[in-house]
N, C-alpha and C positions, 0 to 999 in steps of 0.2 A: 494230850485231847486232839484231834485232828481239826485244823480250820474247814468251816465249812466253803462249799464253793460258793459262786456270782447265783448261781441257781438256787441255792438253799441242799446241793447234795454233797455225799462227803465222799471222801477217797476211798475207795475199794478197801473194806478190813479183813484180817483175815490171814493166815502162813501163806508164801509163797514157798514154792519147792526152795529148797537151803542154799541149792547150790546157785540157783538162778541170776541173783545179782554179780555174782564174780564169771558166770558166762557171758553175759551182758559187759562186764567192765572190757573183758578177752577182746572186744569188737567195740567200744567206745569210740576209740578216735577215728575208726574206719568210716564209722557211721559219721560222725562230725564230720568229714572229709568230704564224706558222700552228702552230706546234707548240703555242706558249704558249695559245693562244685554245682549242684542242681539248682541252687538259691540262682547263684552268679548267669546260669543258662538260662532258668526261666522267668526272673523278673529282674527284668530290663533296669529299674532304678538302682540295683544293684552291680549293674556290670560294669558303668562308665568308669573313666578317671576319674568326673567332676565328684563322683558321691564315694571317690573311696574310701576315703576316711569313715565316712559313716557306713558306710559297708563293711569295715571291716570291725567295727563295734558291734554291727547286725552280727556277723559271726561269733565273733567273741561271748554274744548273748546266748548263740544257738547252742555254744560250746557247757557254757553252764546250764543252759537249759537239760540239757542230754544228761550231764552229769548228774543234775538234781535229778532227773527223773530215777537214775540208775539205782541211787543212793536212798531215794524215797521207799523202793522196793525191798528192800532189805530192812529201814526204817519208814512206815506209814504216817506215823508222825510228826515227820523232819519239817521245821518250820520253813515256809516259802516265803516271810518277808521282803527277803532281798533279793528273792527273784522276780516277784511281785516291782518290787519296786525300780529294778532295771526295766520292767517293758512299760513302766511308768514312765518313765524317763525316755524311753523312746520314743513313747507315742508324742511325748511334749516334742522331741527333736522333728518328727515327723509336722508337728505341727509348724514349727519354727522353719520349718523347709519350706513352708506352702503348700505341702502336697498334703494328700489324703491320706488314711489310714489302707489303703489296699496294699501298696507295696509291703508292706510289713503282714497282712492276713496274708497276703499272697504266699510269702514267705514263711510265715507258721503251718498254712496248709499245704507246701512242699514239704517241709520238713517231717510231718504228721505221716504223710505218704510216706517216705522214705521207712522212717521207723514203723508202719505197719507193716511194709512190704520186708523187710530183715524179720519183725516178728515170726509171720507167718513161714518163712524162709526157716528158721530156726526151727519152728514148730516142729515142720516135716524133719529135718534132720535132725532133731534130737530127741524126737517123741515125745514133747510136751503134751500132756493133756488139753482136750477143749477148752475147760475149766482152765486152766492155766492160762491160754491163749485169750481168753475174752476178758479175765482181769488186768492183765496186763494192757492190753486195749483199751479197756474203760478207761484204767488209771491214766494213758498216755493223753484221751482225749478231754476227760476231765482238768487235766494240767492246763493243757491248751487252751480253754475255756476260762480258766483263772489269769493266763497269764495275758490272753486275748480282752479280759475286760479290762485287766490293769494298764494294757494298752492303751485303749478306749477311754480311760477317765484320766489318764497324764496328758492324751488328744483334748479332750475338751475343756480340762484346766486350762492346757496353754492357748487354747484359742483364746479363751473367754479373757485370758491376761494380755494378749496379743490386741482382740479387739478392743480392751479399753485403755492401753496406749497409743494404737491407733487413733482411737476419739481425742483422747487428753490430744496430741500433736494436731488433728482436724481441728481444735478447740482453741491452743495456739495460733495456729496460721488465722484462722478468721478473724481472732483479736487483732493480729497482726494488720491484715487487710482493712480496717477500718479505722486503727489506731489513729491520733492526730498529734503532733507530728508522725509522718509515715516513718516503719525504720527503715525503709529504703527497698532499693530492689534487692540487689545481693540478699540481706537477712530474708528477705520473702520467699526470697528464689531456693535459701536453704531449709526454709519451716517447710517449703511445698514439697522437698526432696524427702524431707523426713517424713510426711504426709501422704506420701503416694499420691501426691494431686499434682496434675500437669498443670502449669503455671499458663493461664488464658492470654491472649494480648491483652485485654479487657474484661472488666467485670461491671455491674448492675448489682444494687441492692433495693431487695425488699423490704418495705417495713411494714407489719401487721398486726391487727390489735392481738389482745391478749386473748388466749383460748383458742384457736384454732383446731379445728373438728381431726380426732387422733387419726383418723381412713387419711385424711388430706394432704399428712406427715409426709406420707410416701414419697420420698423425691429421688430423681436419678443421684446415684453418689456424688459427682462434680458440684451438686450444690449443697453449701455449708452454712448449716442453720443455727440459730443461737434461739430456740424456744424459749426459756426461762431468763432471756433480757426483759428487763422494765418492759419496753416495748422491742417485743421479737422482730426479727430481722432474717433474710437470706443474702447469700453470697451469689450468683450465679454468673458462672464465667460464659464471657462472650455472649452475653443478651441479643445482638443482632447478628452473629455468625450464624454459620450455616448448621445443622444438625440438632436444633434445640428445637423439634418437634414434640419432644418427650416432657420438657422442662414447662411449655404455654401453658397443656394442659393442664398438668397438675397444680400451677400457681391458679386457675381458674377453679379449681377446686376448692382452693381455700376461702374464695368468695372475697371481701372487702380484703384490699392488699392496694400499697400504691409503689411503684416501680421508679425508684432514681434514675439519673442519666446516665447512660453508659459512660468510664471514666477507667484511664489507664489502671493497674495495678495499683500504685502509689496512692492513688485517691480516691477509696473508698470510703473516708471519712465522709467527702464531697455527698457525693452519689447517697448514702445513707442520708446526711441531714436533709437533703430535699426530698429523699421519701416521706422521712417524719413529718417534715413540714405538710409535703401532699396528704399524708394522711391525718392531721390535725385538721385539713379541711374537708376532706370526706365525716368528720365525725362531728364536725361545725355544718354539714349539710351543705357545704357549698361544692363538694363532687360528687358524683354519682358513689355509691354503698353497693357492697353487693357482688362488687366484680372488682378486677385489676383496673385501676387508674395509673397513665402514665405521666409522669412530671413534664417530659418535652411535649406533650396534648396542653399543656395547663398552666403555661409560663407566665402570662399574664396575673391569674390570680396566686399562681405562686409568687410574683416579683411583688405585689401589692400586700400579702402577707408577712412577708419580711422587710414590708417598709410601713405597714398597718400602724405606727404609733404617729409616724410622720406623715403619713395622709391622712389621718383621722382629724391630726392637729394644722392642717392647712387647706381641709376641703373647704371651707368656708372663703376664706380666701380665693380660690378657685373656681370655684359654684356656684358661689355670691347668693341672690336673693333663687336659686332653686331651693336649698335648701330650709328655705324661711314660710316653704308653702307648708298646706297641710300634707300629712301623708297618702292619703288618698288622690291629691293631684304631682304629689311629687315622684310618687312612684313612675305612674305611665311616663311622663315628661323625660324623667330619669334614664330608662329604659328604651323609648324610643330616639332620644338621642344617642345614647351609647351604642344602639345597632346601626343608625344610621350610618355612624364612624365607622364602624368596624366595617360595612358595606359598601365603604369606597363611597361615601358622601349619594350614594344611589337610592333613592325612597324608594320605588319599585322593588327593589331585591328587601327593602327592608320590612317594608309590607311582606313579603311573602314571610321571611323569619318572622314576624310579629303575627303572623296570622290577621291582620287587621287592612283596610280598605289602605290605598295610595293616600288617598285624597285625608284619609285620618292619619297620616305621618306627615302630609306638609301643613294640615293644620298646626300638628303639634310643635313643627317646628318655630312657626311664625309664633306660637305662644312662647316659646322659649326667648324669640329672638326680641318680642317687649318685655320679657320680665326681665333681662339681662342687658337691654341695651344693644343688643346683635354683640354681644360679645365674643359670642360661638362661631360668628360668620367666618371670618377668616381662620382664626384655628393654628395660629405660625404654635403654639404649645400643644398639637393636638395629643403628644405621647400622654403629658401631664394629664390634660382632660380626660384622657382615656382610662387611666389609671385611678382616677379619681372615680369616674362613672362606673367602671365596673366594681371598685371596694363597695359604691354607694348600692348600687345593684345586689351583688352577692352575697354583700353581708347583710343583707337584710334592713340597711338603715333608712333606704330610702322608703321605707312602709313603716318606720316608726316615729312618733312623736318629734318633731323639732325640740 
């Protein structure tokens, strides 16, 4: 039984002239040599020294293909599995070499053209019938279709395997970049070479909430992503370097995100840790949601978060009577004092930032001085007070019952 071809057709059946296979075999070697010569001339990929071994493999396959074709004229039910396996292997090699299928397809085209040219020449010379010539060329093109399909299958299979392996290498590199302790610069460099990732001078980690939109996950190839991590994250190379025009629009499409500080290659864990801290503040409503936020723009709340337990435990000792007020009175006084200190002790600037009158700011400052006995007049411990007030206002504690 004859195996079907990829398009469902079968090799032409019926008798060929009895002498035809022997006639073809007489010229088989000459045909193979002509095909090999023309392939080297017309397909540059198989002509150079760098591809000599692979070109030789293609030439051997051409020779086996021609021999199989001649045998199939005499035995139309010949088993083509060995031949299709050869072409599947060739397709795999093309993928492994990083080439497309075009060189191999061009080699097949050149071989087919030469075979047809020789068939036509022999038909005139030997008086073959038109039917014999037609069925011979049909058999040729159907065989070419079969082996071309086998090559495409091998190519696709190898591409899938290469893509999977490349992704695994990128995952190993990504995990090494955020490992703590770091495996070291040399180990990261080796993983980067294996993953075909050009090591940058610095990296920035981006923390994301779970469930980023699928369309927004299309990022430049240099970005390493961990979408399935408990807290998804991205490794962005040289986030502050040139040529990042494609990365930041992609990050904005992700919506809520926190961008950690830019760090050397071996300190990715530091950047990721602070990016996740910032994401926590976003989730608590202390930083804006729906857009990327940068840690470098929110150092004070991040520092307060890192020491939140200590700040909460010592707030009463630093802020004193302010915490004893009812929330309705505590909140505007705390916010005014914080904004005044952040404005360089300038009541006019503070009023503009708070959108209130300058006299309201001065009144509240006097009220604070009365309540605290002037504790915040000199403010030798200004940084401590700023951290406490920032924690009180940003965390919402200024609005909670005492």
